[in-house]
N, CA and C atoms as an extended XYZ file, in Angstrom:
540
Properties=species:S:1:pos:R:3:atomname:S:1:resname:S:1:resid:I:1 pbc="F F F"
N        73.628       61.061       83.059 N   MET     1
C        72.524       61.536       82.226 CA  MET     1
C        72.224       60.512       81.142 C   MET     1
N        70.978       60.365       80.832 N   SER     2
C        70.517       59.384       79.869 CA  SER     2
C        70.839       59.802       78.435 C   SER     2
N        71.156       58.804       77.609 N   ASN     3
C        71.341       59.033       76.175 CA  ASN     3
C        70.070       58.747       75.407 C   ASN     3
N        68.979       58.421       76.128 N   THR     4
C        67.728       58.086       75.488 CA  THR     4
C        67.161       59.303       74.767 C   THR     4
N        66.796       59.148       73.473 N   PRO     5
C        66.176       60.265       72.765 CA  PRO     5
C        64.880       60.673       73.472 C   PRO     5
N        64.557       61.958       73.397 N   MET     6
C        63.354       62.459       74.040 CA  MET     6
C        62.116       61.947       73.304 C   MET     6
N        61.145       61.527       74.076 N   ALA     7
C        59.872       61.084       73.523 CA  ALA     7
C        58.776       61.736       74.361 C   ALA     7
N        57.701       62.116       73.714 N   THR     8
C        56.622       62.775       74.445 CA  THR     8
C        55.650       61.781       75.063 C   THR     8
N        55.471       60.630       74.465 N   ASN     9
C        54.551       59.622       74.958 CA  ASN     9
C        55.197       58.877       76.130 C   ASN     9
N        54.518       58.792       77.290 N   PRO    10
C        55.104       58.099       78.443 CA  PRO    10
C        55.458       56.636       78.166 C   PRO    10
N        54.658       55.962       77.355 N   LEU    11
C        54.954       54.563       77.044 CA  LEU    11
C        56.212       54.453       76.193 C   LEU    11
N        56.353       55.343       75.224 N   THR    12
C        57.572       55.345       74.400 CA  THR    12
C        58.791       55.657       75.262 C   THR    12
N        58.650       56.608       76.180 N   ARG    13
C        59.771       56.922       77.087 CA  ARG    13
C        60.165       55.694       77.898 C   ARG    13
N        59.170       54.956       78.398 N   ALA    14
C        59.464       53.752       79.184 CA  ALA    14
C        60.169       52.700       78.330 C   ALA    14
N        59.698       52.504       77.105 N   VAL    15
C        60.317       51.533       76.199 CA  VAL    15
C        61.775       51.916       75.932 C   VAL    15
N        62.017       53.192       75.669 N   LEU    16
C        63.387       53.631       75.397 CA  LEU    16
C        64.270       53.548       76.641 C   LEU    16
N        63.691       53.792       77.803 N   GLU    17
C        64.454       53.656       79.047 CA  GLU    17
C        64.865       52.198       79.264 C   GLU    17
N        63.947       51.279       79.022 N   ILE    18
C        64.260       49.855       79.163 CA  ILE    18
C        65.285       49.435       78.128 C   ILE    18
N        65.140       49.906       76.890 N   ASP    19
C        66.109       49.592       75.840 CA  ASP    19
C        67.508       50.070       76.240 C   ASP    19
N        67.591       51.277       76.778 N   GLU    20
C        68.889       51.816       77.197 CA  GLU    20
C        69.473       50.989       78.345 C   GLU    20
N        68.629       50.605       79.291 N   TYR    21
C        69.071       49.766       80.406 CA  TYR    21
C        69.625       48.444       79.873 C   TYR    21
N        68.870       47.780       78.992 N   ALA    22
C        69.303       46.503       78.428 CA  ALA    22
C        70.595       46.672       77.639 C   ALA    22
N        70.712       47.777       76.932 N   SER    23
C        71.926       48.046       76.166 CA  SER    23
C        73.142       48.141       77.081 C   SER    23
N        72.955       48.736       78.239 N   GLY    24
C        74.049       48.866       79.193 CA  GLY    24
C        74.511       47.532       79.753 C   GLY    24
N        73.668       46.519       79.673 N   LEU    25
C        74.032       45.182       80.152 CA  LEU    25
C        74.800       44.396       79.096 C   LEU    25
N        74.783       44.883       77.856 N   GLY    26
C        75.463       44.181       76.772 CA  GLY    26
C        74.545       43.184       76.086 C   GLY    26
N        75.103       42.510       75.112 N   TRP    27
C        74.343       41.541       74.325 CA  TRP    27
C        74.437       40.158       74.959 C   TRP    27
N        73.695       39.238       74.380 N   ASP    28
C        73.660       37.840       74.824 CA  ASP    28
C        73.115       37.725       76.244 C   ASP    28
N        72.061       38.483       76.504 N   GLN    29
C        71.413       38.488       77.812 CA  GLN    29
C        70.090       37.715       77.738 C   GLN    29
N        69.638       37.224       78.890 N   PRO    30
C        68.324       36.565       78.903 CA  PRO    30
C        67.207       37.593       78.737 C   PRO    30
N        66.030       37.105       78.431 N   ALA    31
C        64.855       37.982       78.359 CA  ALA    31
C        64.614       38.578       79.738 C   ALA    31
N        64.088       39.803       79.757 N   ARG    32
C        63.814       40.492       81.021 CA  ARG    32
C        62.392       41.047       80.972 C   ARG    32
N        61.679       40.852       82.070 N   LEU    33
C        60.293       41.285       82.184 CA  LEU    33
C        60.216       42.454       83.166 C   LEU    33
N        59.381       43.438       82.837 N   PHE    34
C        59.219       44.637       83.648 CA  PHE    34
C        57.746       44.909       83.890 C   PHE    34
N        57.414       45.301       85.111 N   ALA    35
C        56.106       45.875       85.400 CA  ALA    35
C        56.226       47.360       85.116 C   ALA    35
N        55.195       47.956       84.575 N   LEU    36
C        55.157       49.399       84.358 CA  LEU    36
C        54.125       49.975       85.319 C   LEU    36
N        54.582       50.880       86.173 N   VAL    37
C        53.677       51.479       87.157 CA  VAL    37
C        53.622       52.983       86.959 C   VAL    37
N        52.476       53.556       87.278 N   ASP    38
C        52.305       55.002       87.200 CA  ASP    38
C        53.243       55.641       88.224 C   ASP    38
N        54.117       56.522       87.770 N   THR    39
C        55.140       57.114       88.633 CA  THR    39
C        54.531       57.900       89.781 C   THR    39
N        53.504       58.710       89.528 N   ALA    40
C        52.872       59.508       90.583 CA  ALA    40
C        52.247       58.599       91.636 C   ALA    40
N        51.588       57.542       91.191 N   ARG    41
C        50.965       56.598       92.122 CA  ARG    41
C        52.034       55.882       92.944 C   ARG    41
N        53.133       55.499       92.311 N   LEU    42
C        54.225       54.835       93.013 CA  LEU    42
C        54.801       55.740       94.100 C   LEU    42
N        55.031       57.006       93.749 N   LYS    43
C        55.599       57.944       94.721 CA  LYS    43
C        54.651       58.180       95.892 C   LYS    43
N        53.354       58.210       95.630 N   ALA    44
C        52.373       58.464       96.688 CA  ALA    44
C        52.141       57.235       97.565 C   ALA    44
N        52.066       56.051       96.935 N   GLN    45
C        51.698       54.857       97.682 CA  GLN    45
C        52.886       54.063       98.213 C   GLN    45
N        54.035       54.193       97.574 N   GLU    46
C        55.221       53.430       97.972 CA  GLU    46
C        56.453       54.341       97.996 C   GLU    46
N        56.473       55.332       98.904 N   PRO    47
C        57.584       56.290       98.904 CA  PRO    47
C        58.959       55.646       99.133 C   PRO    47
N        59.017       54.578       99.932 N   ALA    48
C        60.304       53.914      100.176 CA  ALA    48
C        60.814       53.261       98.897 C   ALA    48
N        59.926       52.600       98.170 N   LEU    49
C        60.326       51.982       96.897 CA  LEU    49
C        60.701       53.055       95.887 C   LEU    49
N        59.928       54.131       95.840 N   ALA    50
C        60.245       55.242       94.930 CA  ALA    50
C        61.637       55.796       95.246 C   ALA    50
N        61.950       55.926       96.524 N   ALA    51
C        63.277       56.415       96.918 CA  ALA    51
C        64.357       55.434       96.498 C   ALA    51
N        64.095       54.136       96.683 N   GLN    52
C        65.055       53.099       96.286 CA  GLN    52
C        65.306       53.144       94.780 C   GLN    52
N        64.286       53.495       94.007 N   LEU    53
C        64.412       53.578       92.553 CA  LEU    53
C        64.962       54.933       92.089 C   LEU    53
N        65.249       55.817       93.042 N   GLY    54
C        65.815       57.115       92.695 CA  GLY    54
C        64.791       58.114       92.198 C   GLY    54
N        63.542       57.939       92.566 N   LEU    55
C        62.482       58.823       92.077 CA  LEU    55
C        62.163       59.958       93.035 C   LEU    55
N        62.741       59.970       94.225 N   GLN    56
C        62.380       60.973       95.220 CA  GLN    56
C        62.795       62.380       94.826 C   GLN    56
N        63.864       62.544       94.071 N   ASP    57
C        64.348       63.879       93.731 CA  ASP    57
C        63.737       64.438       92.457 C   ASP    57
N        63.104       63.592       91.683 N   GLU    58
C        62.563       64.050       90.410 CA  GLU    58
C        61.284       64.851       90.632 C   GLU    58
N        61.227       66.033       90.046 N   SER    59
C        60.006       66.827       90.141 CA  SER    59
C        58.939       66.277       89.200 C   SER    59
N        59.369       65.579       88.161 N   GLU    60
C        58.451       64.986       87.186 CA  GLU    60
C        57.741       63.789       87.811 C   GLU    60
N        56.427       63.833       87.849 N   THR    61
C        55.676       62.708       88.392 CA  THR    61
C        54.846       62.011       87.323 C   THR    61
N        54.694       62.641       86.176 N   ALA    62
C        53.941       62.000       85.095 CA  ALA    62
C        54.811       60.923       84.472 C   ALA    62
N        54.187       59.898       83.979 N   GLY    63
C        54.936       58.878       83.274 CA  GLY    63
C        54.831       57.516       83.925 C   GLY    63
N        55.639       56.628       83.410 N   LEU    64
C        55.648       55.234       83.840 CA  LEU    64
C        57.033       54.873       84.344 C   LEU    64
N        57.077       54.109       85.401 N   THR    65
C        58.340       53.638       85.950 CA  THR    65
C        58.439       52.136       85.705 C   THR    65
N        59.474       51.684       84.974 N   PRO    66
C        59.670       50.250       84.788 CA  PRO    66
C        60.319       49.635       86.031 C   PRO    66
N        59.785       48.507       86.466 N   ILE    67
C        60.353       47.779       87.600 CA  ILE    67
C        60.634       46.357       87.136 C   ILE    67
N        61.939       46.012       87.094 N   GLU    68
C        62.315       44.687       86.615 CA  GLU    68
C        61.803       43.615       87.557 C   GLU    68
N        61.280       42.553       86.971 N   GLN    69
C        60.738       41.436       87.726 CA  GLN    69
C        61.803       40.346       87.876 C   GLN    69
N        61.448       39.296       88.581 N   GLU    70
C        62.378       38.187       88.754 CA  GLU    70
C        62.738       37.597       87.400 C   GLU    70
N        63.876       36.939       87.373 N   GLU    71
C        64.377       36.354       86.132 CA  GLU    71
C        63.384       35.339       85.572 C   GLU    71
N        63.273       35.335       84.265 N   ILE    72
C        62.413       34.373       83.583 CA  ILE    72
C        63.081       33.007       83.693 C   ILE    72
N        62.337       31.970       84.084 N   PRO    73
C        62.945       30.654       84.281 CA  PRO    73
C        63.635       30.136       83.012 C   PRO    73
N        64.868       29.688       83.173 N   ALA    74
C        65.619       29.121       82.045 CA  ALA    74
C        64.950       27.828       81.599 C   ALA    74
N        64.939       27.611       80.314 N   GLY    75
C        64.392       26.380       79.776 CA  GLY    75
C        62.891       26.379       79.587 C   GLY    75
N        62.217       27.435       80.026 N   LYS    76
C        60.761       27.510       79.843 CA  LYS    76
C        60.483       28.392       78.635 C   LYS    76
N        59.642       27.912       77.746 N   ALA    77
C        59.299       28.690       76.552 CA  ALA    77
C        58.660       30.002       76.981 C   ALA    77
N        59.020       31.077       76.288 N   LEU    78
C        58.546       32.412       76.641 CA  LEU    78
C        57.023       32.493       76.625 C   LEU    78
N        56.381       31.924       75.613 N   ASP    79
C        54.920       31.990       75.549 CA  ASP    79
C        54.277       31.225       76.707 C   ASP    79
N        54.873       30.114       77.113 N   GLU    80
C        54.362       29.373       78.268 CA  GLU    80
C        54.515       30.191       79.543 C   GLU    80
N        55.669       30.835       79.691 N   PHE    81
C        55.915       31.653       80.866 CA  PHE    81
C        54.924       32.811       80.934 C   PHE    81
N        54.725       33.508       79.817 N   LEU    82
C        53.808       34.645       79.810 CA  LEU    82
C        52.391       34.215       80.169 C   LEU    82
N        52.025       32.991       79.814 N   GLY    83
C        50.705       32.473       80.134 CA  GLY    83
C        50.476       32.256       81.621 C   GLY    83
N        51.534       32.317       82.422 N   THR    84
C        51.409       32.105       83.870 CA  THR    84
C        51.336       33.408       84.658 C   THR    84
N        51.419       34.539       83.981 N   ILE    85
C        51.514       35.825       84.673 CA  ILE    85
C        50.132       36.420       84.921 C   ILE    85
N        49.965       36.951       86.127 N   ALA    86
C        48.788       37.744       86.480 CA  ALA    86
C        49.304       38.961       87.230 C   ALA    86
N        48.932       40.145       86.785 N   TRP    87
C        49.439       41.378       87.374 CA  TRP    87
C        48.461       41.941       88.394 C   TRP    87
N        48.959       42.508       89.494 N   PRO    88
C        48.064       43.199       90.434 CA  PRO    88
C        47.546       44.495       89.803 C   PRO    88
N        46.481       45.035       90.382 N   ASP    89
C        45.846       46.236       89.840 CA  ASP    89
C        46.787       47.437       89.785 C   ASP    89
N        47.774       47.500       90.663 N   ALA    90
C        48.699       48.643       90.694 CA  ALA    90
C        49.601       48.701       89.462 C   ALA    90
N        49.677       47.616       88.711 N   VAL    91
C        50.527       47.574       87.525 CA  VAL    91
C        49.733       48.081       86.327 C   VAL    91
N        50.227       49.167       85.728 N   ALA    92
C        49.540       49.797       84.593 CA  ALA    92
C        49.827       49.097       83.277 C   ALA    92
N        50.970       48.418       83.207 N   GLY    93
C        51.377       47.752       81.982 CA  GLY    93
C        52.584       46.884       82.255 C   GLY    93
N        53.108       46.302       81.179 N   CYS    94
C        54.310       45.485       81.321 CA  CYS    94
C        55.139       45.606       80.053 C   CYS    94
N        56.386       45.214       80.187 N   ALA    95
C        57.306       45.261       79.052 CA  ALA    95
C        58.238       44.059       79.119 C   ALA    95
N        58.729       43.684       77.977 N   LEU    96
C        59.654       42.573       77.873 CA  LEU    96
C        60.755       42.968       76.909 C   LEU    96
N        61.968       42.649       77.272 N   THR    97
C        63.070       42.821       76.335 CA  THR    97
C        63.662       41.446       76.068 C   THR    97
N        63.879       41.151       74.808 N   VAL    98
C        64.345       39.831       74.410 CA  VAL    98
C        65.205       39.960       73.155 C   VAL    98
N        66.222       39.124       73.065 N   GLU    99
C        67.082       39.106       71.878 CA  GLU    99
C        66.663       37.956       70.974 C   GLU    99
N        66.689       38.211       69.682 N   ARG   100
C        66.315       37.194       68.706 CA  ARG   100
C        67.119       37.382       67.433 C   ARG   100
N        67.099       36.351       66.608 N   LEU   101
C        67.630       36.438       65.251 CA  LEU   101
C        66.440       36.695       64.344 C   LEU   101
N        66.610       37.627       63.418 N   MET   102
C        65.544       37.940       62.475 CA  MET   102
C        66.102       37.909       61.071 C   MET   102
N        65.225       37.628       60.150 N   LEU   103
C        65.577       37.671       58.733 CA  LEU   103
C        64.855       38.833       58.078 C   LEU   103
N        65.473       39.424       57.057 N   PRO   104
C        64.763       40.479       56.334 CA  PRO   104
C        63.593       39.875       55.548 C   PRO   104
N        62.592       40.693       55.227 N   PRO   105
C        61.446       40.178       54.463 CA  PRO   105
C        61.852       39.488       53.158 C   PRO   105
N        62.935       39.929       52.551 N   SER   106
C        63.377       39.324       51.294 CA  SER   106
C        63.770       37.860       51.458 C   SER   106
N        64.069       37.426       52.674 N   ALA   107
C        64.489       36.042       52.909 CA  ALA   107
C        63.311       35.118       53.221 C   ALA   107
N        62.131       35.680       53.431 N   GLU   108
C        60.977       34.864       53.831 CA  GLU   108
C        60.612       33.803       52.795 C   GLU   108
N        60.752       34.106       51.529 N   ALA   109
C        60.384       33.149       50.485 CA  ALA   109
C        61.290       31.918       50.496 C   ALA   109
N        62.495       32.046       51.039 N   ALA   110
C        63.448       30.939       51.052 CA  ALA   110
C        63.308       30.035       52.281 C   ALA   110
N        62.423       30.376       53.200 N   VAL   111
C        62.276       29.568       54.419 CA  VAL   111
C        61.686       28.210       54.049 C   VAL   111
N        62.381       27.119       54.380 N   PRO   112
C        61.855       25.785       54.069 CA  PRO   112
C        60.558       25.514       54.837 C   PRO   112
N        59.631       24.875       54.203 N   GLN   113
C        58.349       24.553       54.825 CA  GLN   113
C        58.461       23.273       55.646 C   GLN   113
N        57.659       23.179       56.693 N   GLY   114
C        57.553       21.947       57.459 CA  GLY   114
C        58.664       21.690       58.466 C   GLY   114
N        59.488       22.678       58.745 N   LEU   115
C        60.551       22.484       59.730 CA  LEU   115
C        59.988       22.589       61.141 C   LEU   115
N        60.546       21.795       62.034 N   SER   116
C        60.182       21.944       63.441 CA  SER   116
C        60.743       23.279       63.923 C   SER   116
N        60.276       23.737       65.080 N   GLU   117
C        60.757       25.010       65.612 CA  GLU   117
C        62.273       24.969       65.825 C   GLU   117
N        62.766       23.859       66.323 N   LYS   118
C        64.210       23.710       66.570 CA  LYS   118
C        65.004       23.774       65.265 C   LYS   118
N        64.524       23.096       64.234 N   LYS   119
C        65.227       23.102       62.940 CA  LYS   119
C        65.120       24.464       62.262 C   LYS   119
N        63.971       25.134       62.411 N   LEU   120
C        63.813       26.463       61.840 CA  LEU   120
C        64.773       27.440       62.514 C   LEU   120
N        64.888       27.351       63.835 N   THR   121
C        65.823       28.207       64.570 CA  THR   121
C        67.246       27.991       64.076 C   THR   121
N        67.627       26.747       63.871 N   ALA   122
C        68.977       26.431       63.372 CA  ALA   122
C        69.164       26.966       61.956 C   ALA   122
N        68.124       26.859       61.126 N   TRP   123
C        68.222       27.349       59.749 CA  TRP   123
C        68.420       28.869       59.738 C   TRP   123
N        67.634       29.585       60.552 N   VAL   124
C        67.764       31.037       60.631 CA  VAL   124
C        69.153       31.418       61.140 C   VAL   124
N        69.652       30.695       62.136 N   ALA   125
C        70.974       30.998       62.718 CA  ALA   125
C        72.091       30.863       61.694 C   ALA   125
N        71.894       30.032       60.681 N   GLN   126
C        72.918       29.827       59.647 CA  GLN   126
C        72.729       30.730       58.429 C   GLN   126
N        71.603       31.416       58.347 N   HIS   127
C        71.306       32.231       57.166 CA  HIS   127
C        72.263       33.425       57.101 C   HIS   127
N        72.840       33.705       55.939 N   PRO   128
C        73.808       34.807       55.840 CA  PRO   128
C        73.205       36.200       56.049 C   PRO   128
N        71.900       36.367       55.882 N   ASP   129
C        71.273       37.682       56.046 CA  ASP   129
C        70.627       37.887       57.413 C   ASP   129
N        70.871       36.969       58.338 N   ARG   130
C        70.260       37.090       59.664 CA  ARG   130
C        70.773       38.351       60.367 C   ARG   130
N        69.927       38.889       61.225 N   GLN   131
C        70.279       40.056       62.027 CA  GLN   131
C        69.998       39.724       63.490 C   GLN   131
N        70.939       40.039       64.358 N   GLU   132
C        70.680       39.916       65.789 CA  GLU   132
C        70.012       41.203       66.231 C   GLU   132
N        68.882       41.055       66.928 N   VAL   133
C        68.128       42.218       67.372 CA  VAL   133
C        67.750       42.075       68.842 C   VAL   133
N        67.602       43.217       69.478 N   ARG   134
C        67.001       43.263       70.814 CA  ARG   134
C        65.677       43.981       70.647 C   ARG   134
N        64.622       43.323       71.072 N   MET   135
C        63.281       43.893       70.971 CA  MET   135
C        62.794       44.216       72.378 C   MET   135
N        62.286       45.405       72.539 N   THR   136
C        61.641       45.795       73.780 CA  THR   136
C        60.200       46.145       73.424 C   THR   136
N        59.283       45.418       74.015 N   VAL   137
C        57.864       45.594       73.699 CA  VAL   137
C        57.122       45.880       75.001 C   VAL   137
N        56.241       46.869       74.960 N   ALA   138
C        55.464       47.241       76.147 CA  ALA   138
C        54.001       47.411       75.784 C   ALA   138
N        53.140       47.044       76.729 N   VAL   139
C        51.696       47.232       76.572 CA  VAL   139
C        51.133       47.788       77.877 C   VAL   139
N        50.034       48.509       77.736 N   LEU   140
C        49.301       49.005       78.903 CA  LEU   140
C        47.956       48.299       78.986 C   LEU   140
N        47.358       48.357       80.149 N   ARG   141
C        46.035       47.742       80.350 CA  ARG   141
C        44.995       48.273       79.365 C   ARG   141
N        45.139       49.546       78.978 N   ASP   142
C        44.144       50.149       78.072 CA  ASP   142
C        44.327       49.743       76.613 C   ASP   142
N        45.318       48.881       76.345 N   GLY   143
C        45.558       48.411       74.984 CA  GLY   143
C        46.656       49.145       74.253 C   GLY   143
N        47.147       50.242       74.809 N   SER   144
C        48.259       50.966       74.179 CA  SER   144
C        49.477       50.060       74.127 C   SER   144
N        50.285       50.252       73.100 N   ARG   145
C        51.497       49.451       72.967 CA  ARG   145
C        52.564       50.252       72.262 C   ARG   145
N        53.786       49.877       72.509 N   ASP   146
C        54.925       50.483       71.818 CA  ASP   146
C        56.073       49.499       71.866 C   ASP   146
N        57.043       49.709       71.005 N   SER   147
C        58.191       48.804       70.968 CA  SER   147
C        59.405       49.519       70.403 C   SER   147
N        60.540       48.910       70.680 N   ALA   148
C        61.825       49.405       70.161 CA  ALA   148
C        62.618       48.204       69.674 C   ALA   148
N        63.294       48.405       68.566 N   ILE   149
C        64.162       47.360       68.021 CA  ILE   149
C        65.544       47.960       67.815 C   ILE   149
N        66.535       47.243       68.322 N   ARG   150
C        67.937       47.664       68.185 CA  ARG   150
C        68.699       46.528       67.508 C   ARG   150
N        69.333       46.833       66.386 N   LEU   151
C        70.173       45.855       65.700 CA  LEU   151
C        71.541       45.802       66.373 C   LEU   151
N        72.076       44.611       66.495 N   ARG   152
C        73.396       44.480       67.108 CA  ARG   152
C        74.457       45.190       66.278 C   ARG   152
N        74.321       45.136       64.972 N   GLU   153
C        75.333       45.770       64.115 CA  GLU   153
C        75.240       47.300       64.104 C   GLU   153
N        74.131       47.843       64.593 N   LYS   154
C        73.952       49.299       64.695 CA  LYS   154
C        73.581       49.632       66.130 C   LYS   154
N        74.424       49.230       67.058 N   ASP   155
C        74.128       49.342       68.487 CA  ASP   155
C        74.384       50.754       68.984 C   ASP   155
N        73.398       51.625       68.740 N   SER   156
C        73.502       53.020       69.126 CA  SER   156
C        72.101       53.535       69.465 C   SER   156
N        71.978       54.395       70.483 N   PRO   157
C        70.651       54.932       70.828 CA  PRO   157
C        69.993       55.688       69.677 C   PRO   157
N        70.790       56.231       68.783 N   THR   158
C        70.211       56.979       67.661 CA  THR   158
C        69.743       56.062       66.538 C   THR   158
N        70.036       54.769       66.629 N   GLU   159
C        69.650       53.804       65.596 CA  GLU   159
C        68.494       52.905       66.034 C   GLU   159
N        67.862       53.225       67.156 N   VAL   160
C        66.761       52.408       67.670 CA  VAL   160
C        65.478       52.775       66.933 C   VAL   160
N        64.834       51.772       66.390 N   LEU   161
C        63.574       51.950       65.674 CA  LEU   161
C        62.430       51.765       66.674 C   LEU   161
N        61.469       52.684       66.694 N   THR   162
C        60.330       52.569       67.602 CA  THR   162
C        59.023       52.611       66.835 C   THR   162
N        58.011       52.021       67.417 N   GLY   163
C        56.679       52.050       66.828 CA  GLY   163
C        55.779       51.040       67.497 C   GLY   163
N        54.469       51.269       67.464 N   PRO   164
C        53.537       50.387       68.159 CA  PRO   164
C        53.319       49.027       67.494 C   PRO   164
N        53.614       48.897       66.224 N   GLU   165
C        53.302       47.653       65.504 CA  GLU   165
C        54.536       46.896       65.018 C   GLU   165
N        55.685       47.121       65.633 N   LEU   166
C        56.905       46.463       65.174 CA  LEU   166
C        56.952       44.978       65.511 C   LEU   166
N        56.390       44.595       66.646 N   VAL   167
C        56.433       43.198       67.094 CA  VAL   167
C        55.025       42.822       67.585 C   VAL   167
N        54.074       42.712       66.660 N   PRO   168
C        52.677       42.535       67.069 CA  PRO   168
C        52.405       41.247       67.841 C   PRO   168
N        53.055       40.161       67.491 N   GLY   169
C        52.815       38.897       68.189 CA  GLY   169
C        53.208       38.965       69.652 C   GLY   169
N        54.366       39.542       69.920 N   LEU   170
C        54.823       39.674       71.297 CA  LEU   170
C        53.943       40.661       72.064 C   LEU   170
N        53.521       41.730       71.405 N   ALA   171
C        52.618       42.688       72.051 CA  ALA   171
C        51.302       42.006       72.438 C   ALA   171
N        50.783       41.168       71.570 N   GLU   172
C        49.546       40.425       71.884 CA  GLU   172
C        49.751       39.494       73.066 C   GLU   172
N        50.887       38.806       73.100 N   ALA   173
C        51.174       37.901       74.210 CA  ALA   173
C        51.276       38.663       75.534 C   ALA   173
N        51.894       39.848       75.510 N   LEU   174
C        51.988       40.657       76.725 CA  LEU   174
C        50.616       41.193       77.131 C   LEU   174
N        49.823       41.616       76.159 N   ALA   175
C        48.478       42.125       76.455 CA  ALA   175
C        47.617       41.027       77.098 C   ALA   175
N        47.833       39.794       76.701 N   ALA   176
C        47.066       38.683       77.260 CA  ALA   176
C        47.339       38.479       78.748 C   ALA   176
N        48.451       39.002       79.256 N   THR   177
C        48.741       38.871       80.682 CA  THR   177
C        47.815       39.738       81.526 C   THR   177
N        47.058       40.621       80.894 N   PHE   178
C        46.116       41.489       81.619 CA  PHE   178
C        44.672       41.038       81.472 C   PHE   178
N        44.441       39.988       80.719 N   VAL   179
C        43.081       39.478       80.542 CA  VAL   179
C        42.722       38.636       81.750 C   VAL   179
N        41.566       38.922       82.319 N   ASP   180
C        41.129       38.183       83.520 CA  ASP   180
C        40.678       36.786       83.181 C   ASP   180
């Protein structure tokens, strides 16, 4: 049985399901990309795949089913990789889970100006107030979005923060994968 808190919004449920899945894999994992498909449509059009995903016994057909995609190529920048994606019409949305180091807003004023991305990453990694986080961000074709953030130091399903505007840059990058 899932430890995911109950959510009424199908997109939030999908985000929390992906967060729980990623949590079960542990920390220090690569980014993972998911297609989000309408569960009822999946069961009707792809019954064998639905059965493989364990959806055949569920009476619930409303909602979104996350389907993990192939591994993101190592060494390729995430924004470059996302720029290469085109989704088929059957995909209602997509989600990405990625681990990052974040600083609290109080540390923003201390960020040195003019650092390269590599030097900035190193500076953040050495900062005493850094937080390791796992971010799960999802968007739908209609523009809906949601996200979950889990701190490594508070690694519990009850400590996951959710909301549509938590990681706006990543949400925009994912939404761009649906632009023709």
